[in-house]
Gaussian input, Z-matrix of N, CA and C with variables (Angstrom, degrees):
# hf/3-21g

backbone

0 1
 N
 C     1     B1
 C     2     B2     1     A1
 N     3     B3     2     A2     1     D1
 C     4     B4     3     A3     2     D2
 C     5     B5     4     A4     3     D3
 N     6     B6     5     A5     4     D4
 C     7     B7     6     A6     5     D5
 C     8     B8     7     A7     6     D6
 N     9     B9     8     A8     7     D7
 C    10    B10     9     A9     8     D8
 C    11    B11    10    A10     9     D9
 N    12    B12    11    A11    10    D10
 C    13    B13    12    A12    11    D11
 C    14    B14    13    A13    12    D12
 N    15    B15    14    A14    13    D13
 C    16    B16    15    A15    14    D14
 C    17    B17    16    A16    15    D15
 N    18    B18    17    A17    16    D16
 C    19    B19    18    A18    17    D17
 C    20    B20    19    A19    18    D18
 N    21    B21    20    A20    19    D19
 C    22    B22    21    A21    20    D20
 C    23    B23    22    A22    21    D21
 N    24    B24    23    A23    22    D22
 C    25    B25    24    A24    23    D23
 C    26    B26    25    A25    24    D24
 N    27    B27    26    A26    25    D25
 C    28    B28    27    A27    26    D26
 C    29    B29    28    A28    27    D27
 N    30    B30    29    A29    28    D28
 C    31    B31    30    A30    29    D29
 C    32    B32    31    A31    30    D30
 N    33    B33    32    A32    31    D31
 C    34    B34    33    A33    32    D32
 C    35    B35    34    A34    33    D33
 N    36    B36    35    A35    34    D34
 C    37    B37    36    A36    35    D35
 C    38    B38    37    A37    36    D36
 N    39    B39    38    A38    37    D37
 C    40    B40    39    A39    38    D38
 C    41    B41    40    A40    39    D39
 N    42    B42    41    A41    40    D40
 C    43    B43    42    A42    41    D41
 C    44    B44    43    A43    42    D42
 N    45    B45    44    A44    43    D43
 C    46    B46    45    A45    44    D44
 C    47    B47    46    A46    45    D45
 N    48    B48    47    A47    46    D46
 C    49    B49    48    A48    47    D47
 C    50    B50    49    A49    48    D48
 N    51    B51    50    A50    49    D49
 C    52    B52    51    A51    50    D50
 C    53    B53    52    A52    51    D51
 N    54    B54    53    A53    52    D52
 C    55    B55    54    A54    53    D53
 C    56    B56    55    A55    54    D54
 N    57    B57    56    A56    55    D55
 C    58    B58    57    A57    56    D56
 C    59    B59    58    A58    57    D57
 N    60    B60    59    A59    58    D58
 C    61    B61    60    A60    59    D59
 C    62    B62    61    A61    60    D60
 N    63    B63    62    A62    61    D61
 C    64    B64    63    A63    62    D62
 C    65    B65    64    A64    63    D63
 N    66    B66    65    A65    64    D64
 C    67    B67    66    A66    65    D65
 C    68    B68    67    A67    66    D66
 N    69    B69    68    A68    67    D67
 C    70    B70    69    A69    68    D68
 C    71    B71    70    A70    69    D69
 N    72    B72    71    A71    70    D70
 C    73    B73    72    A72    71    D71
 C    74    B74    73    A73    72    D72
 N    75    B75    74    A74    73    D73
 C    76    B76    75    A75    74    D74
 C    77    B77    76    A76    75    D75
 N    78    B78    77    A77    76    D76
 C    79    B79    78    A78    77    D77
 C    80    B80    79    A79    78    D78
 N    81    B81    80    A80    79    D79
 C    82    B82    81    A81    80    D80
 C    83    B83    82    A82    81    D81
 N    84    B84    83    A83    82    D82
 C    85    B85    84    A84    83    D83
 C    86    B86    85    A85    84    D84
 N    87    B87    86    A86    85    D85
 C    88    B88    87    A87    86    D86
 C    89    B89    88    A88    87    D87
 N    90    B90    89    A89    88    D88
 C    91    B91    90    A90    89    D89
 C    92    B92    91    A91    90    D90
 N    93    B93    92    A92    91    D91
 C    94    B94    93    A93    92    D92
 C    95    B95    94    A94    93    D93
 N    96    B96    95    A95    94    D94
 C    97    B97    96    A96    95    D95
 C    98    B98    97    A97    96    D96
 N    99    B99    98    A98    97    D97
 C   100   B100    99    A99    98    D98
 C   101   B101   100   A100    99    D99
 N   102   B102   101   A101   100   D100
 C   103   B103   102   A102   101   D101
 C   104   B104   103   A103   102   D102
 N   105   B105   104   A104   103   D103
 C   106   B106   105   A105   104   D104
 C   107   B107   106   A106   105   D105
 N   108   B108   107   A107   106   D106
 C   109   B109   108   A108   107   D107
 C   110   B110   109   A109   108   D108
 N   111   B111   110   A110   109   D109
 C   112   B112   111   A111   110   D110
 C   113   B113   112   A112   111   D111
 N   114   B114   113   A113   112   D112
 C   115   B115   114   A114   113   D113
 C   116   B116   115   A115   114   D114
 N   117   B117   116   A116   115   D115
 C   118   B118   117   A117   116   D116
 C   119   B119   118   A118   117   D117
 N   120   B120   119   A119   118   D118
 C   121   B121   120   A120   119   D119
 C   122   B122   121   A121   120   D120
 N   123   B123   122   A122   121   D121
 C   124   B124   123   A123   122   D122
 C   125   B125   124   A124   123   D123
 N   126   B126   125   A125   124   D124
 C   127   B127   126   A126   125   D125
 C   128   B128   127   A127   126   D126
 N   129   B129   128   A128   127   D127
 C   130   B130   129   A129   128   D128
 C   131   B131   130   A130   129   D129
 N   132   B132   131   A131   130   D130
 C   133   B133   132   A132   131   D131
 C   134   B134   133   A133   132   D132
 N   135   B135   134   A134   133   D133
 C   136   B136   135   A135   134   D134
 C   137   B137   136   A136   135   D135
 N   138   B138   137   A137   136   D136
 C   139   B139   138   A138   137   D137
 C   140   B140   139   A139   138   D138
 N   141   B141   140   A140   139   D139
 C   142   B142   141   A141   140   D140
 C   143   B143   142   A142   141   D141
 N   144   B144   143   A143   142   D142
 C   145   B145   144   A144   143   D143
 C   146   B146   145   A145   144   D144
 N   147   B147   146   A146   145   D145
 C   148   B148   147   A147   146   D146
 C   149   B149   148   A148   147   D147
 N   150   B150   149   A149   148   D148
 C   151   B151   150   A150   149   D149
 C   152   B152   151   A151   150   D150
 N   153   B153   152   A152   151   D151
 C   154   B154   153   A153   152   D152
 C   155   B155   154   A154   153   D153
 N   156   B156   155   A155   154   D154
 C   157   B157   156   A156   155   D155
 C   158   B158   157   A157   156   D156
 N   159   B159   158   A158   157   D157
 C   160   B160   159   A159   158   D158
 C   161   B161   160   A160   159   D159
 N   162   B162   161   A161   160   D160
 C   163   B163   162   A162   161   D161
 C   164   B164   163   A163   162   D162
 N   165   B165   164   A164   163   D163
 C   166   B166   165   A165   164   D164
 C   167   B167   166   A166   165   D165
 N   168   B168   167   A167   166   D166
 C   169   B169   168   A168   167   D167
 C   170   B170   169   A169   168   D168
 N   171   B171   170   A170   169   D169
 C   172   B172   171   A171   170   D170
 C   173   B173   172   A172   171   D171
 N   174   B174   173   A173   172   D172
 C   175   B175   174   A174   173   D173
 C   176   B176   175   A175   174   D174
 N   177   B177   176   A176   175   D175
 C   178   B178   177   A177   176   D176
 C   179   B179   178   A178   177   D177
 N   180   B180   179   A179   178   D178
 C   181   B181   180   A180   179   D179
 C   182   B182   181   A181   180   D180
 N   183   B183   182   A182   181   D181
 C   184   B184   183   A183   182   D182
 C   185   B185   184   A184   183   D183
 N   186   B186   185   A185   184   D184
 C   187   B187   186   A186   185   D185
 C   188   B188   187   A187   186   D186
 N   189   B189   188   A188   187   D187
 C   190   B190   189   A189   188   D188
 C   191   B191   190   A190   189   D189
 N   192   B192   191   A191   190   D190
 C   193   B193   192   A192   191   D191
 C   194   B194   193   A193   192   D192
 N   195   B195   194   A194   193   D193
 C   196   B196   195   A195   194   D194
 C   197   B197   196   A196   195   D195
 N   198   B198   197   A197   196   D196
 C   199   B199   198   A198   197   D197
 C   200   B200   199   A199   198   D198
 N   201   B201   200   A200   199   D199
 C   202   B202   201   A201   200   D200
 C   203   B203   202   A202   201   D201
 N   204   B204   203   A203   202   D202
 C   205   B205   204   A204   203   D203
 C   206   B206   205   A205   204   D204
 N   207   B207   206   A206   205   D205
 C   208   B208   207   A207   206   D206
 C   209   B209   208   A208   207   D207
 N   210   B210   209   A209   208   D208
 C   211   B211   210   A210   209   D209
 C   212   B212   211   A211   210   D210
 N   213   B213   212   A212   211   D211
 C   214   B214   213   A213   212   D212
 C   215   B215   214   A214   213   D213
 N   216   B216   215   A215   214   D214
 C   217   B217   216   A216   215   D215
 C   218   B218   217   A217   216   D216
 N   219   B219   218   A218   217   D217
 C   220   B220   219   A219   218   D218
 C   221   B221   220   A220   219   D219
 N   222   B222   221   A221   220   D220
 C   223   B223   222   A222   221   D221
 C   224   B224   223   A223   222   D222
 N   225   B225   224   A224   223   D223
 C   226   B226   225   A225   224   D224
 C   227   B227   226   A226   225   D225
 N   228   B228   227   A227   226   D226
 C   229   B229   228   A228   227   D227
 C   230   B230   229   A229   228   D228
 N   231   B231   230   A230   229   D229
 C   232   B232   231   A231   230   D230
 C   233   B233   232   A232   231   D231
 N   234   B234   233   A233   232   D232
 C   235   B235   234   A234   233   D233
 C   236   B236   235   A235   234   D234
 N   237   B237   236   A236   235   D235
 C   238   B238   237   A237   236   D236
 C   239   B239   238   A238   237   D237
 N   240   B240   239   A239   238   D238
 C   241   B241   240   A240   239   D239
 C   242   B242   241   A241   240   D240
 N   243   B243   242   A242   241   D241
 C   244   B244   243   A243   242   D242
 C   245   B245   244   A244   243   D243
 N   246   B246   245   A245   244   D244
 C   247   B247   246   A246   245   D245
 C   248   B248   247   A247   246   D246
 N   249   B249   248   A248   247   D247
 C   250   B250   249   A249   248   D248
 C   251   B251   250   A250   249   D249
 N   252   B252   251   A251   250   D250
 C   253   B253   252   A252   251   D251
 C   254   B254   253   A253   252   D252
 N   255   B255   254   A254   253   D253
 C   256   B256   255   A255   254   D254
 C   257   B257   256   A256   255   D255
 N   258   B258   257   A257   256   D256
 C   259   B259   258   A258   257   D257
 C   260   B260   259   A259   258   D258
 N   261   B261   260   A260   259   D259
 C   262   B262   261   A261   260   D260
 C   263   B263   262   A262   261   D261
 N   264   B264   263   A263   262   D262
 C   265   B265   264   A264   263   D263
 C   266   B266   265   A265   264   D264

   B1=1.4640
   B2=1.5121
   B3=1.2755
   B4=1.4430
   B5=1.5249
   B6=1.3154
   B7=1.5202
   B8=1.5167
   B9=1.3232
   B10=1.4653
   B11=1.5060
   B12=1.3164
   B13=1.4742
   B14=1.5369
   B15=1.2967
   B16=1.4706
   B17=1.5089
   B18=1.2993
   B19=1.4608
   B20=1.5499
   B21=1.2883
   B22=1.4896
   B23=1.5463
   B24=1.3241
   B25=1.4516
   B26=1.5279
   B27=1.3401
   B28=1.4739
   B29=1.5027
   B30=1.3688
   B31=1.4146
   B32=1.4958
   B33=1.3587
   B34=1.4329
   B35=1.5567
   B36=1.3339
   B37=1.5124
   B38=1.5400
   B39=1.3432
   B40=1.5104
   B41=1.5122
   B42=1.3449
   B43=1.4773
   B44=1.4608
   B45=1.3614
   B46=1.4742
   B47=1.5362
   B48=1.3241
   B49=1.4556
   B50=1.4888
   B51=1.2977
   B52=1.4108
   B53=1.5437
   B54=1.3464
   B55=1.4707
   B56=1.5194
   B57=1.3559
   B58=1.4432
   B59=1.5252
   B60=1.3121
   B61=1.4987
   B62=1.5072
   B63=1.3485
   B64=1.4503
   B65=1.5037
   B66=1.3810
   B67=1.4845
   B68=1.5432
   B69=1.3214
   B70=1.4734
   B71=1.5317
   B72=1.3348
   B73=1.4660
   B74=1.5380
   B75=1.3065
   B76=1.4569
   B77=1.4832
   B78=1.3767
   B79=1.4515
   B80=1.4850
   B81=1.3402
   B82=1.4923
   B83=1.5389
   B84=1.3399
   B85=1.4499
   B86=1.5186
   B87=1.2943
   B88=1.4871
   B89=1.5197
   B90=1.2706
   B91=1.4300
   B92=1.4946
   B93=1.3059
   B94=1.4690
   B95=1.5055
   B96=1.3419
   B97=1.4131
   B98=1.5380
   B99=1.3220
   B100=1.4678
   B101=1.4862
   B102=1.3182
   B103=1.4516
   B104=1.5198
   B105=1.3383
   B106=1.4338
   B107=1.5084
   B108=1.2644
   B109=1.4386
   B110=1.5562
   B111=1.2972
   B112=1.4669
   B113=1.5324
   B114=1.3229
   B115=1.4751
   B116=1.5296
   B117=1.2941
   B118=1.4749
   B119=1.5272
   B120=1.2961
   B121=1.4598
   B122=1.5309
   B123=1.3178
   B124=1.4631
   B125=1.4878
   B126=1.3546
   B127=1.4342
   B128=1.5271
   B129=1.3657
   B130=1.4609
   B131=1.5205
   B132=1.3189
   B133=1.4758
   B134=1.5145
   B135=1.3282
   B136=1.4677
   B137=1.5250
   B138=1.2982
   B139=1.4608
   B140=1.5035
   B141=1.3195
   B142=1.4460
   B143=1.4908
   B144=1.3110
   B145=1.4437
   B146=1.5267
   B147=1.3407
   B148=1.4762
   B149=1.5050
   B150=1.2977
   B151=1.5163
   B152=1.5288
   B153=1.3116
   B154=1.4552
   B155=1.5223
   B156=1.3047
   B157=1.4521
   B158=1.5472
   B159=1.3113
   B160=1.4406
   B161=1.5434
   B162=1.3357
   B163=1.4762
   B164=1.5179
   B165=1.3011
   B166=1.4158
   B167=1.5442
   B168=1.3224
   B169=1.4613
   B170=1.5010
   B171=1.3315
   B172=1.4422
   B173=1.5406
   B174=1.3278
   B175=1.4877
   B176=1.5093
   B177=1.3476
   B178=1.4343
   B179=1.5321
   B180=1.2961
   B181=1.4685
   B182=1.4597
   B183=1.3569
   B184=1.4537
   B185=1.5168
   B186=1.3525
   B187=1.4292
   B188=1.5236
   B189=1.3179
   B190=1.4676
   B191=1.5559
   B192=1.3207
   B193=1.4618
   B194=1.5205
   B195=1.3044
   B196=1.4627
   B197=1.4515
   B198=1.2924
   B199=1.4707
   B200=1.5356
   B201=1.3040
   B202=1.4447
   B203=1.5379
   B204=1.3315
   B205=1.4895
   B206=1.5000
   B207=1.2931
   B208=1.4718
   B209=1.4814
   B210=1.3034
   B211=1.4791
   B212=1.5352
   B213=1.3487
   B214=1.4571
   B215=1.5279
   B216=1.3092
   B217=1.4557
   B218=1.5457
   B219=1.3476
   B220=1.4806
   B221=1.5675
   B222=1.2746
   B223=1.4587
   B224=1.5106
   B225=1.2896
   B226=1.4373
   B227=1.5001
   B228=1.2580
   B229=1.4461
   B230=1.4662
   B231=1.3535
   B232=1.4766
   B233=1.4994
   B234=1.3138
   B235=1.4498
   B236=1.5022
   B237=1.3298
   B238=1.4449
   B239=1.5134
   B240=1.3141
   B241=1.4335
   B242=1.4799
   B243=1.3280
   B244=1.4667
   B245=1.5190
   B246=1.3450
   B247=1.4665
   B248=1.5043
   B249=1.3358
   B250=1.4265
   B251=1.4903
   B252=1.3172
   B253=1.4276
   B254=1.5393
   B255=1.2780
   B256=1.4948
   B257=1.5445
   B258=1.2723
   B259=1.4522
   B260=1.5110
   B261=1.2935
   B262=1.4626
   B263=1.5128
   B264=1.3333
   B265=1.4798
   B266=1.4961
   A1=107.09
   A2=118.93
   A3=122.94
   A4=109.70
   A5=113.73
   A6=117.86
   A7=111.64
   A8=118.39
   A9=118.80
   A10=112.33
   A11=117.64
   A12=121.59
   A13=109.16
   A14=118.00
   A15=121.87
   A16=111.51
   A17=115.42
   A18=124.37
   A19=106.64
   A20=117.27
   A21=119.85
   A22=109.68
   A23=117.23
   A24=118.40
   A25=114.24
   A26=116.88
   A27=120.71
   A28=108.69
   A29=115.13
   A30=120.23
   A31=109.13
   A32=116.49
   A33=125.68
   A34=106.41
   A35=115.17
   A36=118.79
   A37=106.54
   A38=113.21
   A39=118.98
   A40=108.19
   A41=113.88
   A42=122.15
   A43=107.30
   A44=115.13
   A45=122.96
   A46=108.45
   A47=114.81
   A48=121.57
   A49=107.64
   A50=119.55
   A51=125.70
   A52=107.84
   A53=117.14
   A54=117.83
   A55=111.61
   A56=118.29
   A57=122.29
   A58=111.11
   A59=113.45
   A60=117.98
   A61=109.18
   A62=116.03
   A63=122.59
   A64=110.81
   A65=117.72
   A66=118.38
   A67=106.77
   A68=115.52
   A69=121.49
   A70=108.16
   A71=114.10
   A72=120.86
   A73=109.13
   A74=115.40
   A75=121.23
   A76=109.20
   A77=116.71
   A78=121.32
   A79=112.90
   A80=116.83
   A81=122.19
   A82=107.59
   A83=115.84
   A84=119.80
   A85=108.62
   A86=117.47
   A87=122.42
   A88=108.29
   A89=117.59
   A90=124.95
   A91=113.89
   A92=120.12
   A93=123.81
   A94=110.16
   A95=117.99
   A96=122.66
   A97=114.20
   A98=116.43
   A99=119.83
   A100=108.60
   A101=116.97
   A102=123.01
   A103=108.05
   A104=116.08
   A105=121.74
   A106=108.59
   A107=119.19
   A108=125.31
   A109=107.33
   A110=117.39
   A111=119.57
   A112=112.94
   A113=118.27
   A114=119.50
   A115=109.85
   A116=113.75
   A117=119.85
   A118=109.92
   A119=117.74
   A120=120.46
   A121=111.10
   A122=115.33
   A123=123.03
   A124=111.97
   A125=117.85
   A126=120.22
   A127=112.50
   A128=116.48
   A129=120.91
   A130=107.26
   A131=113.99
   A132=119.58
   A133=112.29
   A134=113.10
   A135=119.66
   A136=108.66
   A137=117.27
   A138=119.65
   A139=111.79
   A140=114.13
   A141=121.79
   A142=109.41
   A143=117.05
   A144=125.97
   A145=112.49
   A146=116.08
   A147=119.82
   A148=109.68
   A149=115.74
   A150=120.73
   A151=107.61
   A152=113.75
   A153=121.92
   A154=109.45
   A155=116.20
   A156=121.76
   A157=108.59
   A158=116.35
   A159=122.20
   A160=106.09
   A161=115.03
   A162=118.09
   A163=109.95
   A164=118.19
   A165=123.68
   A166=108.71
   A167=117.83
   A168=120.90
   A169=109.32
   A170=120.13
   A171=122.35
   A172=112.18
   A173=117.53
   A174=119.66
   A175=107.05
   A176=119.61
   A177=124.73
   A178=113.37
   A179=116.96
   A180=120.80
   A181=112.83
   A182=118.28
   A183=122.10
   A184=104.79
   A185=115.71
   A186=122.57
   A187=113.25
   A188=116.98
   A189=124.02
   A190=107.50
   A191=114.30
   A192=122.74
   A193=110.94
   A194=117.72
   A195=120.88
   A196=110.42
   A197=117.54
   A198=121.62
   A199=108.82
   A200=118.36
   A201=122.76
   A202=111.11
   A203=114.93
   A204=120.77
   A205=109.69
   A206=116.50
   A207=123.74
   A208=112.94
   A209=116.95
   A210=122.56
   A211=108.79
   A212=116.05
   A213=120.93
   A214=111.05
   A215=114.80
   A216=120.25
   A217=107.38
   A218=112.24
   A219=122.03
   A220=109.98
   A221=115.33
   A222=120.20
   A223=111.17
   A224=119.02
   A225=122.56
   A226=108.60
   A227=118.53
   A228=121.51
   A229=114.13
   A230=116.11
   A231=118.96
   A232=110.86
   A233=112.61
   A234=121.35
   A235=105.95
   A236=119.13
   A237=121.42
   A238=110.23
   A239=119.10
   A240=124.64
   A241=107.49
   A242=118.01
   A243=118.88
   A244=112.57
   A245=117.16
   A246=117.97
   A247=107.95
   A248=119.43
   A249=119.36
   A250=112.00
   A251=116.24
   A252=120.73
   A253=107.67
   A254=117.07
   A255=118.20
   A256=112.67
   A257=114.93
   A258=123.70
   A259=106.02
   A260=114.95
   A261=119.14
   A262=111.41
   A263=117.28
   A264=118.39
   A265=113.39
   D1=125.61
   D2=-179.44
   D3=-96.05
   D4=109.63
   D5=178.57
   D6=-106.69
   D7=18.26
   D8=-175.73
   D9=-61.70
   D10=-27.61
   D11=-176.70
   D12=-84.25
   D13=-13.26
   D14=-171.75
   D15=-118.85
   D16=170.49
   D17=178.84
   D18=-74.03
   D19=103.18
   D20=-179.02
   D21=-83.46
   D22=0.41
   D23=-175.29
   D24=-82.71
   D25=-20.14
   D26=-178.32
   D27=-128.37
   D28=122.88
   D29=179.73
   D30=-131.33
   D31=161.55
   D32=173.55
   D33=-107.64
   D34=138.60
   D35=-176.19
   D36=-126.90
   D37=124.11
   D38=-174.90
   D39=-133.63
   D40=149.55
   D41=173.50
   D42=-100.20
   D43=131.24
   D44=179.66
   D45=-120.35
   D46=143.08
   D47=167.78
   D48=-113.35
   D49=111.91
   D50=-168.68
   D51=60.15
   D52=-120.04
   D53=179.88
   D54=-108.01
   D55=15.68
   D56=179.28
   D57=-109.09
   D58=130.93
   D59=175.67
   D60=-68.50
   D61=123.91
   D62=-177.29
   D63=-99.08
   D64=-28.71
   D65=-172.52
   D66=-168.58
   D67=138.12
   D68=172.71
   D69=-92.71
   D70=111.60
   D71=-176.98
   D72=-74.48
   D73=-49.06
   D74=175.57
   D75=-149.35
   D76=125.36
   D77=-179.21
   D78=-79.11
   D79=-22.00
   D80=177.99
   D81=-155.68
   D82=106.68
   D83=-178.80
   D84=-118.30
   D85=136.25
   D86=174.46
   D87=-77.54
   D88=101.32
   D89=-168.79
   D90=-59.64
   D91=125.11
   D92=176.62
   D93=-118.51
   D94=0.10
   D95=-178.20
   D96=105.05
   D97=-18.90
   D98=174.50
   D99=-149.78
   D100=161.48
   D101=179.75
   D102=-144.41
   D103=130.56
   D104=178.85
   D105=-105.51
   D106=115.42
   D107=-178.49
   D108=-91.19
   D109=96.68
   D110=-168.03
   D111=-99.73
   D112=-11.98
   D113=178.80
   D114=-118.79
   D115=67.83
   D116=-178.44
   D117=-65.22
   D118=126.02
   D119=-173.55
   D120=-70.46
   D121=143.43
   D122=175.20
   D123=-65.96
   D124=-18.77
   D125=-176.47
   D126=-78.95
   D127=-7.69
   D128=178.12
   D129=-83.74
   D130=117.20
   D131=-178.73
   D132=-76.85
   D133=156.97
   D134=174.73
   D135=-69.57
   D136=154.51
   D137=178.26
   D138=159.97
   D139=-179.51
   D140=179.87
   D141=-109.91
   D142=173.48
   D143=175.84
   D144=66.81
   D145=33.45
   D146=167.51
   D147=-84.63
   D148=154.20
   D149=173.56
   D150=-158.79
   D151=159.28
   D152=-179.47
   D153=-103.44
   D154=133.57
   D155=172.79
   D156=-108.50
   D157=129.25
   D158=175.52
   D159=-118.02
   D160=125.30
   D161=-175.31
   D162=-132.64
   D163=157.96
   D164=175.22
   D165=-64.12
   D166=132.69
   D167=178.38
   D168=-64.03
   D169=-32.12
   D170=-172.15
   D171=-95.79
   D172=-14.74
   D173=-178.03
   D174=-145.66
   D175=94.63
   D176=-176.77
   D177=-62.88
   D178=-11.93
   D179=177.09
   D180=-76.79
   D181=-13.68
   D182=-179.84
   D183=-105.22
   D184=114.55
   D185=-174.52
   D186=-159.03
   D187=168.15
   D188=175.13
   D189=-147.61
   D190=147.29
   D191=174.48
   D192=-106.64
   D193=148.71
   D194=169.24
   D195=-81.56
   D196=171.62
   D197=170.65
   D198=-63.94
   D199=163.00
   D200=175.52
   D201=-70.67
   D202=147.76
   D203=175.95
   D204=-146.25
   D205=171.22
   D206=179.36
   D207=-109.61
   D208=140.37
   D209=170.73
   D210=-106.88
   D211=119.94
   D212=-178.23
   D213=-75.42
   D214=155.65
   D215=178.85
   D216=-65.60
   D217=147.22
   D218=-179.90
   D219=54.76
   D220=39.07
   D221=176.50
   D222=-61.51
   D223=133.18
   D224=175.36
   D225=-139.72
   D226=123.30
   D227=179.73
   D228=144.57
   D229=-144.78
   D230=-178.42
   D231=-127.36
   D232=157.35
   D233=174.91
   D234=-121.87
   D235=126.17
   D236=179.75
   D237=-115.06
   D238=124.83
   D239=176.16
   D240=-111.37
   D241=113.09
   D242=-177.54
   D243=-110.17
   D244=-24.66
   D245=-178.99
   D246=-161.76
   D247=80.45
   D248=178.56
   D249=-62.36
   D250=149.11
   D251=174.25
   D252=-73.35
   D253=107.50
   D254=-169.98
   D255=-62.27
   D256=136.25
   D257=172.57
   D258=-124.17
   D259=106.28
   D260=-177.14
   D261=-97.65
   D262=155.52
   D263=-177.94
   D264=-64.52

């Protein structure tokens, strides 16, 4: 994802299951290159086909998705996304 034309300092981070947004992890994050999600909500169900969407805070049309992953039942801990494999529109 090429963000050279945009403000790369502020991003929105969301959890998707298939094509549906399941949870907003951060609505505005000061981008440091990685984000540790340490308070994973109990309301997030276990399952497959989850992915992370990182988008420009200022232009939602600029975004990338991570690869799909699985969340195990009774997950407790942190999820760290440091470099998602970009999927651009």
